[in-house]
C-alpha positions as CSV (number, residue, x, y, z in Angstrom):
1,X,-10.1,0.9,20.1
2,X,-9.8,-2.8,19.7
3,X,-7.3,-4.5,17.4
4,X,-10.1,-6.7,16.0
5,X,-11.3,-3.8,13.8
6,X,-8.5,-3.6,11.1
7,X,-10.8,-1.6,8.7
8,X,-11.2,1.2,11.3
9,X,-7.5,1.2,12.0
10,X,-6.8,1.4,8.2
11,X,-9.2,4.4,7.9
12,X,-7.7,6.2,10.8
13,X,-4.1,5.6,9.6
14,X,-5.0,6.8,6.1
15,X,-6.7,9.9,7.4
16,X,-3.8,10.8,9.6
17,X,-1.3,10.2,6.8
18,X,-3.4,12.2,4.3
19,X,-3.6,15.2,6.7
20,X,0.2,15.3,6.9
21,X,0.3,16.3,3.2
22,X,-2.0,19.2,3.9
23,X,0.0,20.2,7.0
24,X,3.1,20.2,4.8
25,X,1.4,22.6,2.4
26,X,0.3,24.8,5.3
27,X,3.9,24.9,6.6
28,X,5.4,26.3,3.5
29,X,4.8,30.1,2.9
30,X,4.6,29.8,-0.9
31,X,4.8,26.1,-2.1
32,X,5.6,25.6,-5.8
33,X,2.9,24.4,-8.2
34,X,4.6,21.0,-8.4
35,X,4.9,20.6,-4.6
36,X,1.1,21.3,-4.3
37,X,0.3,18.9,-7.1
38,X,2.4,16.1,-5.4
39,X,0.8,16.7,-1.9
40,X,-2.7,16.9,-3.3
41,X,-2.2,13.7,-5.3
42,X,-0.9,11.8,-2.3
43,X,-3.7,13.3,-0.2
44,X,-6.4,12.0,-2.6
45,X,-4.9,8.5,-2.9
46,X,-4.7,8.2,0.9
47,X,-8.2,9.6,1.5
48,X,-9.6,7.3,-1.2
49,X,-7.7,4.2,0.2
50,X,-6.2,3.6,-3.2
51,X,-2.7,2.8,-4.3
52,X,-1.2,5.3,-6.8
53,X,0.8,2.7,-8.6
54,X,-2.4,0.8,-9.4
55,X,-4.1,3.8,-10.9
56,X,-1.3,6.2,-12.1
57,X,-3.3,7.8,-15.0
58,X,-6.9,7.6,-13.6
59,X,-9.0,10.7,-13.7
60,X,-10.4,12.3,-10.6
61,X,-13.8,10.9,-11.5
62,X,-12.4,7.4,-12.1
63,X,-10.5,7.5,-8.8
64,X,-13.7,8.5,-7.0
65,X,-15.6,5.7,-8.6
66,X,-12.9,3.2,-7.7
67,X,-12.8,4.4,-4.1
68,X,-16.5,3.9,-3.7
69,X,-16.2,0.5,-5.4
70,X,-13.3,-0.4,-3.1
71,X,-15.1,0.6,0.0
72,X,-18.4,-1.1,-1.0
73,X,-16.5,-4.1,-2.3
74,X,-18.2,-3.9,-5.7
75,X,-16.9,-3.6,-9.3
76,X,-16.3,0.0,-10.4
77,X,-18.7,-0.5,-13.3
78,X,-21.5,-1.1,-10.7
79,X,-20.8,2.3,-9.2
80,X,-21.6,4.0,-12.5
81,X,-24.7,1.8,-13.0
82,X,-26.0,2.4,-9.5
83,X,-25.3,6.1,-9.7
84,X,-27.7,6.5,-12.6
85,X,-30.4,6.8,-10.0
86,X,-29.7,10.2,-8.4
87,X,-31.0,11.4,-5.1
88,X,-33.8,14.0,-4.9
89,X,-31.2,16.7,-5.2
90,X,-29.8,15.3,-8.5
91,X,-26.6,14.3,-6.8
92,X,-24.7,11.0,-7.3
93,X,-22.5,9.3,-4.7
94,X,-19.5,10.1,-6.9
95,X,-20.4,13.8,-6.9
96,X,-21.0,13.7,-3.2
97,X,-17.7,12.0,-2.5
98,X,-15.8,14.5,-4.6
99,X,-17.4,17.5,-2.9
100,X,-16.6,16.1,0.5
101,X,-13.0,15.6,-0.5
102,X,-12.8,19.2,-1.9
103,X,-14.4,20.6,1.3
104,X,-11.9,18.8,3.4
105,X,-9.0,20.4,1.4
106,X,-10.6,23.8,1.8
107,X,-11.2,23.4,5.5
108,X,-7.7,22.1,6.2
109,X,-5.9,24.7,4.1
110,X,-8.2,27.6,5.0
111,X,-8.9,28.3,1.3
112,X,-12.0,28.5,-0.9
113,X,-12.0,26.6,-4.2
114,X,-14.1,28.3,-6.9
115,X,-17.2,26.1,-7.5
116,X,-17.2,26.3,-11.3
117,X,-13.5,25.6,-11.5
118,X,-13.9,22.7,-9.1
119,X,-16.6,21.2,-11.2
120,X,-14.2,21.3,-14.2
121,X,-11.4,19.3,-12.5
122,X,-10.5,16.3,-14.6
123,X,-7.1,15.2,-13.4
124,X,-5.4,15.3,-10.1
125,X,-2.9,17.8,-11.6
126,X,-6.0,20.0,-12.4
127,X,-7.0,19.7,-8.7
128,X,-3.4,20.5,-7.6
129,X,-3.3,23.5,-9.9
130,X,-6.7,24.8,-8.5
131,X,-5.4,24.4,-4.9
132,X,-2.1,26.1,-5.9
133,X,-4.1,29.0,-7.4
134,X,-6.2,29.3,-4.3
135,X,-3.1,29.3,-2.1
136,X,-1.4,31.9,-4.4
137,X,-4.1,34.4,-5.5
138,X,-3.0,37.0,-8.0
139,X,-1.9,40.2,-6.3
140,X,-3.7,43.4,-7.2
141,X,-1.2,45.7,-8.8
């Protein structure tokens, strides 16, 4: 890989750094809810190439839109405007990006996130809680 491609280097470094957060979760037998939330939050910001300090209270939807805007180098408002035209499956680019991120979490943690609950995620804490619940299923007593 040549040094003249800084965007590719940034993407690869971000992917590697984000995966370390999921590896940390895999290495702990029973991570606390807060630990899962923190690692998932960091994972999302790294995968989305965003800085947490610039978007501390953004929703999952807003972060996804901002990530698309950042990557496409357009205003976040344009993402919403452009996404009003859905593909033939009724999916927007924001939905597709969120689903890909969720599938990456599932694959790397060997879990399955419930589809309905995944669709209801609003905040990154909601996402962290969903991952925590999937890592710690209730025991049948």
